[in-house]
N, C-alpha and C positions, 0 to 999 in steps of 0.2 A: 499526751494528756487525754484522759478519758472524760466523758460527760459527768460521771460521778464525782471526779476530782474537781471539776469546775464548781459544782454545788458545795462540796466540802470546803473548798477554799473561799467561796463566798460567805459561808457561815463563819469562818475564821475572820474574814474581813469585817463583817457586821459586828462580831464580838469585840474585835480590837477597836473599832471606831467608837462603840458605845463605852468601852472601858476608858478611852482617852477623853471622851466628851459625851456624856449621856444625852445631850440635846442635839448631837451631830445631824441626825437624819431629819429632825424637825427644822433645823436651820437650812439644810439642803433643799427641802421642799419649798421654802419661801422664795426661791428664785436664784438666779445666777448673776454674779457681778465680777466676771473675770477681768484680770488685768491684761491678759494676753490673748491674741488671736494667733494660733500656731498653724503654719502651713508646713506639713511634713510628708515624707515618703510613706507609702503604704507598707513598706517592708516590715515584716513581723519582728525584726530585731531592734527596731528603733522607736518604740513607743515613747512619744515626747514626754508625757507626764511621768512615766516610769523612770526614764533616764535622768530627769532633773528633779524628781520627787515633788512635782507640783501637785498640791492637794486638789481633790475634787472641788469644782466650782471656780477655780482660778485660771483655767485655760479653755478657750473655745477653739476647737481643733478641726482643721480640714486636711484630709490626707488623700494623696493620689500618687501614682507612680512617678518617682523622681521629683517630688515636691514642686510641681509646675504652677506658675501663676499664668492663667490663660483667660483672656478677655472673652473667649467663646465657650467657656465652661460655666454653664448655668448654675451648677451646684456651688462652684467656687464664688461666682459673683454674688449669689444670694448670701453665702456665709460671710463674705467680706462686707457687704452692705449691712447685714444684721450686726456684725461685730462692731462696726464703726458707728452706725446710726443709733442702734438700740442698746447695745451693751456698753458702748463708750469705752472700748478697750484702750489702754494707754500705750501698748507696744504690740507690734506685729513681728513675730519671729518666723523667719524662713529657715527651716532646719533640713539641711541635706546630710548625707553620710557617706563615709568611705565604703567601697564595695557595693555601690548602687547598681543593681541589675538593669534599671531603666537607662542609666547613663551608659553603661557598657553596651546594651543592646543598640542604642542610638549610634554610638561611636563605631561599633563593629558591623553596622549595616544590617541589622536583623531584618529579615524579609517575610516574617510570618504575617499573612494578610490581616488577621484579627488584631494585631498590635500596631499596624502601620499608622492609623489615625493619631494615636497617642505618641508613638515613637517619633513621628515627624515633628511634633512639638518639642520633644526633648532634643532632637537633632538640631533644631533651629536655635537652641539655647547653648550649644557647644561651639567652640571655635572651628573654623574650617580645618579639615583633616590635613589638607595639603600644607606643608610647612610646619605642622604641629604634630607629626607622627610620634614624636618622642614624649609627648605629655603623658604623665602617669595617670592612672585611674583616680588617684587621690586629687590630683590637680584638676582633672576634668570635673569631679564632683564639686570642687571649690568654685570653678568657673561657672558651673550650673547655678550654684547659690547666688553668685554675683549677678548673673543674668536675670534670675528671678527677682532680685531686689530691684533691678532696673525696670523690669516689667511692671512690678508693683508701683513704683514711683510714677510711672506714666499711665497707670490704670485709671480710667475715668471715675470709678467709684472712690478710689483712694484720693484722687485729686479733689473730688467734691466734698468728701466727708472726713478725710484723713489729716486735716490741719493739726499740727502739734503731736501727731501720733508717730512715735519712733518706729523705725524698721531695723531689725537686728538680723543679720545673716550669720547663721551658725553652721558648723560642720561637726557632726558626731563621728568620732573615730571608733569604729567597731573593734579595732585591735587593742584599744586601751580603755574604752569607755568614757573618754574625755570629750568635752565640748570645746571647740575652737571658735573664737569670734572671728569671722571673716570680714565683716563690714558693719557699719552702723550709720543710720541716716535719720534725721528728724526734719520734717517739713516746716 
């Protein structure tokens, strides 16, 4: 995709939105009231709002490699706090995906120095390799989602501000485009 195409597609987007609701952009500028806080992987193939057709304004999203919930990630902490305290989201979605490069890098002992700080977080979210060598890449991605749900449940910000806010663990299947519900929790 070239820069020119981005602007052309944006013009088509604006046209389509105005055709369906002439007041769309005026409503959008009035503020956001999303139902969802989505924690998803940075992978370019798994844009949460695209794969679930969530309209603009309905999802507040945080993305990082392998959809990690980390207590020492200031950006994540700020997003979680804002989503719960100010936006009053109703559901937090942790969305992993099959074919996750971050999960594969952690499982296969990637040793690139620039990635180690983050990959170590992902590695800590996976089962011990000893005795689990036969786990498929899909199962590892599923286990990662489950671990992130556990991390979120024990996260101090969620514990303080997340009463009644559901957590939904999902796995996006690249090979089919389908979402799988892995787990669900409500405090």
